[in-house]
Each structure stands twice: as C-alpha cells, then as structure tokens.
C-alpha positions in Angstrom: -12.3 22.6 -14.8 -10.3 20.4 -12.5 -6.5 20.9 -12.2 -4.7 17.5 -11.9 -1.0 17.0 -11.0 0.6 13.9 -12.6 3.5 12.6 -10.6 5.7 10.0 -12.2 8.0 7.5 -10.5 8.9 5.1 -13.3 7.7 1.5 -13.5 6.6 -0.5 -16.5 4.4 2.3 -17.8 7.5 4.4 -18.4 9.8 1.6 -19.6 11.8 1.1 -22.8 13.7 -1.9 -24.0 17.4 -2.0 -23.4 20.2 -4.5 -23.6 19.4 -5.9 -20.2 15.6 -5.8 -20.6 12.9 -3.2 -19.8 13.9 -0.2 -17.7 12.1 3.0 -16.9 13.1 6.1 -18.9 10.0 7.8 -20.4 9.4 11.2 -18.8 6.2 12.6 -17.3 5.4 14.9 -20.2 5.6 12.0 -22.7 3.3 9.9 -20.6 0.8 12.7 -20.4 0.9 13.0 -24.2 -0.9 9.7 -24.4 -3.9 11.0 -22.6 -7.0 11.8 -24.7 -7.1 15.4 -25.8 -7.5 17.8 -22.9 -11.0 17.4 -21.8 -13.1 20.3 -20.7 -13.3 18.5 -17.4 -9.6 18.7 -16.5 -6.1 20.2 -17.1 -3.1 18.0 -16.4 0.3 19.3 -15.3 3.4 17.0 -14.8 6.3 16.5 -12.4 8.9 13.8 -12.5 9.7 12.5 -9.0 11.9 9.6 -9.9 12.4 7.1 -12.7 12.9 3.7 -11.1 11.7 0.1 -11.4 9.3 -0.3 -8.4 11.4 -3.3 -7.3 13.9 -0.5 -6.3 11.3 1.4 -4.3 12.2 2.0 -0.7 10.3 3.4 2.3 12.2 6.6 1.7 10.7 6.7 -1.8 7.2 6.6 -0.2 8.2 9.7 1.8 9.1 11.6 -1.4 5.8 10.7 -3.0 3.8 11.8 0.0 5.9 15.0 0.3 5.2 15.9 -3.3 1.4 15.6 -2.7 1.6 17.6 0.5 3.7 20.3 -1.2 1.2 20.8 -4.0 -2.0 19.9 -2.1 -3.5 23.4 -2.2 -2.7 24.0 -5.9 -4.5 21.1 -7.4 -7.9 19.3 -7.3 -6.5 15.8 -7.6 -3.3 13.8 -8.0 -2.3 10.9 -10.3 0.9 8.9 -9.4 2.3 6.5 -12.0 4.1 3.6 -10.4 5.5 0.2 -11.2 3.1 -2.6 -10.4 5.4 -4.9 -8.3 5.3 -2.7 -5.2 2.4 -0.4 -6.0 0.3 -1.9 -3.2 2.9 -1.1 -0.6 3.1 2.5 -1.8 -0.7 2.9 -1.9 -1.0 1.8 1.7 2.1 3.8 2.9 0.9 7.2 1.6 -2.6 6.4 3.0 -1.0 6.6 6.4 1.2 9.6 5.7 -1.6 11.7 4.1 -4.7 11.6 6.3 -8.1 13.4 6.1 -7.7 13.9 2.4 -10.5 15.9 0.8 -9.1 15.3 -2.7 -8.3 12.0 -4.6 -4.8 10.7 -4.8 -4.8 8.0 -7.4 -2.1 5.5 -8.1 -1.9 3.7 -11.4 0.6 2.0 -13.8 0.5 -0.8 -16.4 1.7 -4.2 -17.2 3.0 -3.1 -20.6 4.9 0.1 -21.4 2.8 3.0 -22.7 4.7 3.3 -26.0 3.8 -0.3 -27.0 1.1 -0.8 -29.6 -0.8 -3.2 -27.4 -0.8 -1.8 -23.9 -3.0 -1.4 -20.9 -1.2 1.9 -19.9 -3.4 4.3 -22.0 -6.6 3.1 -20.5 -5.2 3.0 -16.9 -3.8 6.5 -17.0 -6.9 7.9 -18.7 -9.1 6.1 -16.0 -6.9 7.4 -13.2 -7.1 11.0 -14.4 -10.9 10.7 -14.8 -11.2 9.4 -11.2 -8.9 12.1 -9.9 -11.6 14.6 -11.1 -14.1 13.1 -8.6 -15.3 15.0 -5.5 -13.9 12.4 -3.2 -11.0 12.2 -0.8 -8.5 9.4 -0.1 -5.8 7.3 -1.7 -6.9 4.9 -4.4 -5.5 2.5 -6.9 -7.1 2.6 -10.4 -6.2 -0.4 -12.6 -8.1 -2.2 -15.3 -11.2 0.0 -14.7 -11.4 -0.8 -11.0 -11.0 1.6 -8.1 -9.5 0.0 -5.0 -8.9 1.7 -1.7 -5.2 2.2 -1.0 -5.0 -0.1 2.0 -6.8 -3.0 0.3 -4.8 -3.2 -2.9 -3.0 -6.5 -3.7 -1.3 -7.7 -6.8 -2.4 -11.2 -7.7 -1.2 -11.6 -11.3 2.2 -10.9 -12.8 1.2 -10.4 -16.5 -2.6 -10.1 -16.9 -4.2 -6.7 -17.3 -6.4 -7.5 -14.3 -3.4 -7.6 -12.0 -4.9 -6.1 -8.9 -7.8 -7.0 -6.6 -9.4 -5.6 -3.5 -8.9 -7.9 -0.6 -11.6 -8.2 2.1 -13.3 -5.0 1.0 -15.6 -4.1 -1.9 -14.3 -2.2 -4.9 -15.0 1.5 -4.5 -16.0 2.1 -8.1 -15.6 1.1 -11.8 -14.4 3.5 -14.5 -15.7 3.0 -18.0 -14.5 5.8 -20.4 -16.0 8.9 -18.8 -18.4 7.1 -16.5 -17.7 6.4 -12.9 -20.0 4.0 -11.2 -19.7 3.7 -7.4 -20.1 0.4 -5.6 -19.1 1.5 -2.1 -19.6 4.9 -0.5 -16.8 6.0 1.8 -16.9 8.6 4.6 -16.3 12.2 3.6 -13.6 14.3 5.1 -14.7 17.6 3.7 -14.1 20.4 6.2 -11.3 18.6 7.9 -7.7 19.7 7.6 -5.4 17.3 5.7 -2.8 15.8 8.1 0.7 15.1 6.8 3.1 12.9 8.8 5.9 11.1 6.9 7.9 9.9 9.9 8.7 6.2 9.3 11.1 3.6 10.7 12.0 1.0 8.0 13.4 -1.5 10.5 10.6 -4.0 10.0 11.0 -7.7 9.2 8.5 -10.0 7.5 8.7 -13.7 8.3 6.6 -16.1 6.4 6.4 -19.3 8.4 6.9 -22.7 6.8 7.1 -26.2 8.3 10.7 -26.4 9.5 11.3 -22.7 10.4 14.2 -22.7 12.8 13.8 -20.9 16.2 17.5 -19.8 16.0 16.5 -17.4 13.2 15.0 -15.1 15.8 18.4 -14.5 17.4 19.5 -12.7 14.2 16.2 -10.8 13.9 16.5 -9.4 17.4 19.6 -7.4 16.6 18.4 -5.9 13.3 14.8 -4.9 13.6 12.3 -3.0 15.8 9.2 -4.6 14.5 8.4 -8.1 13.2 5.4 -9.2 11.2 4.8 -13.0 11.2 2.7 -14.5 8.5 1.4 -17.7 10.0 -0.8 -20.5 8.6 -4.6 -20.5 8.2 -6.4 -18.5 11.0 -3.0 -18.1 12.7 -0.9 -20.2 15.0 2.7 -20.7 16.2 4.4 -24.1 16.2 5.0 -25.2 19.7 6.2 -28.8 19.3 9.7 -29.9 18.1 10.9 -26.7 16.5 8.9 -24.5 18.9 8.9 -20.8 18.1 7.0 -19.7 21.2 10.0 -19.1 23.5 11.9 -17.1 20.9 8.9 -14.9 20.1 8.6 -14.1 23.9 12.3 -13.2 23.9 11.8 -10.7 21.1 8.8 -9.2 22.9 10.7 -8.9 26.1 13.6 -7.2 24.3 11.1 -4.4 23.1 10.4 -5.6 19.6 6.9 -5.1 18.4 5.4 -8.4 17.2 2.5 -8.3 14.7 0.6 -11.4 13.6 -1.3 -12.1 10.3 -2.1 -15.0 8.0 -0.7 -16.2 4.7 -4.2 -16.7 3.5 -5.4 -13.7 1.5 -9.1 -13.7 2.3 -11.1 -13.6 5.6 -8.2 -12.7 7.9 -6.7 -14.2 11.0 -8.4 -15.5 14.2 -5.6 -16.4 16.6 -8.0 -17.3 19.4 -9.7 -20.1 17.5 -7.1 -22.9 17.9 -4.7 -24.0 20.6 -1.7 -23.1 18.4 -3.0 -19.5 18.2 -3.3 -19.1 21.9 0.3 -20.0 22.7 1.3 -16.3 22.5 -0.6 -14.0 24.7 -2.9 -11.6 22.9 -1.9 -8.9 25.3 1.7 -9.1 24.1 1.2 -9.0 20.3 -0.8 -7.0 17.7 -3.5 -8.8 15.7 -4.3 -7.6 12.3 -7.7 -9.2 11.6 -8.3 -9.0 7.9 -5.6 -6.5 6.8 -3.4 -7.6 3.9 0.4 -7.7 4.4 1.0 -4.9 1.9 -0.9 -2.6 4.2 0.5 -4.0 7.5 4.2 -3.5 6.7 4.0 0.2 5.9 1.6 0.8 8.7 4.0 -0.7 11.2 6.9 1.3 9.8 4.8 4.4 10.1 3.7 3.5 13.7 7.3 2.9 14.7 8.2 6.2 13.1 5.9 7.9 15.7 7.2 6.3 18.8 9.7 3.8 20.3 7.2 2.9 23.0 5.7 -0.5 22.3 2.4 0.3 23.8 2.0 3.5 21.8 2.9 1.5 18.6 0.3 -1.1 19.5 -2.3 1.6 20.0 -1.5 3.2 16.6 -1.6 -0.1 14.8 -5.0 -0.9 16.5 -6.5 2.4 15.6 -8.1 2.7 12.1 -7.3 5.9 10.3 -9.3 7.5 7.5 -9.4 5.1 4.6 -7.8 2.3 6.6 -11.0 0.4 6.8 -9.8 -2.6 8.8 -10.1 -2.4 12.5 -7.4 -4.6 14.0 -7.3 -4.9 17.8 -4.5 -5.8 20.2 
C-alpha cells in the first residue's frame, strides 16, 4: 500500500461562495473526503499548508511547498499538492528546481470549479492525481483533466474549460483514466540518487513583454529595482533598434550587473535570436537564451539561479544547465 501526503494551498478547488465572490476555505480533510473510498493501493494523509487564491501566491509560498515535501520526503511514497490554477504552472516549475533527483512523484492539481459543487472537475482531478502519485516514478508533475504534464512544461491556456492546461514543446508524460495510467513518454529514472533540496531564491526578477512602442526610458526604472530581467520579444526573438531603440538600454543593464534573459511571446517552437538581424543586435555572449522554455518555467528558474549566486556568469551557467526534469536545454 502506498502512503500519500495531500498538501493543500487553497485555490478554486477549496473555494466557497462569499459576498465578494469565490474564496478558498475548504480544509484538506474535507477535500480528501471527496476521494473514492480508500483503495487497497493507497492511504492518504492530509496537511494544510495555506488557504489562498493562487493569485496571491508569492515566491516565498513556493518555498513553503518545497519545504513541506522535503520535511516529509522519507515518510511518504508520493505527494499531491492542491493549488489554484492561475499560477499553478509557476509553482510546478519552481518546486522542480528546488527539489531535484526526486525518486517519488510530486503531483500538483486543482480544478476550475470548487470541489463541493455538483458539477465539478475537482473530484476527477484529485482522484487522478492521487492515482498517479502511486506510480514508481520520480519528478514534479501537473495532473489535470486526465493529462500528466512535466512540471517545467505546464502552461494554462484556458480560463474556464476543464482542459485548462497543455504541455508546451514537450509530449505529455501520461494519461490517467480511472485506475489506468498509460504512458506516452518515458523519463529518466533517478532511483539510487539522493534527493537534493535547495530553496534559496531571489524574487527580484522582472518580466517585460515587448510591444510596438515600448519606451527605452522604462529600463532606467528597472535597473534600480531588479537583479534579473526576462524579455519576451516577438517571433523568433529580436530587439527594436530603429526609432525607439532598446539596444543601448539593454547594454546598460548588462553592464550594471543585471542578468538579461531572452525568450519569445510565441508559445510553441521557441526563440532563435540568431536568425534575423533584429535578434543579433544584442551579443549572445552577454545574454541568456532560453530556446523553447516557457515563461512560467523561466521566471522561477531565474529566481532560483539568482538565489544561488550574485555572479552573473554563475547565474548564466545555472540557467544554461538542464536539471532533472527540466527537459529544455537552453544555451548562453
């Protein structure tokens, strides 16, 4: 029999209707009560970590989740974390970096509709998550609408539909149908390796989504507030260098010691800064390229990398090095 720990953080799955709308209140024990009768396969125990809307999730909240898994790692065979859907992808990626060499499944799930509603996706999602947490596999995964997505590839694409999440630039790991788990992608095993826990993070990261008309002067304010900047550019990647040129200001930030990371606003197929002239205006040696990583994975990875060192070169090396279950292989 597998011993599973259910960790709850709030979100829609735990919400009730109040005067100002839905807000999380349902405790872990009540959420667990909606699971099918205890199966011979597993036993579930519960722990409330927090009860917040995931919009209120902060990087410090990721640390609390990772610390809880680390604290109880030797006592359980698998972990299920219930979470609001709005920032679930960020948390899935963040704890993938904080908890490496996992030999047990850490599964994140939630729902679009509260679990105590008559029509809800919550009961299926939590049941599927517990089922997958019984698997002999290691890593951080999102389980939603019957799909298993690796933690660093999870992206929310729909605000209301049950099929809210998709796996970007990487195959789904598996599908869960009642008690059946059908694998679609094998991942490397970490059995025999010791789990590594490192929750040091620096939340001083800014995300700038470029649009036609972005003012160069904006970077003067960024320079005094952040240690890392992620720029979401257009298409395969590029920096405007005519009229409102951003190139000079980006170089100023780099020279001041700020780590600059480049990605694309386009979800699929990733960036390729070397393809066009506009992408070559900033030296590749001075920035970090992210290839086909999604923004929800880039932001927490940069925070985690900055938490390890203030040295820009070390941060670049960390960002460029794939960890276990961080399948993408960005290069400087």
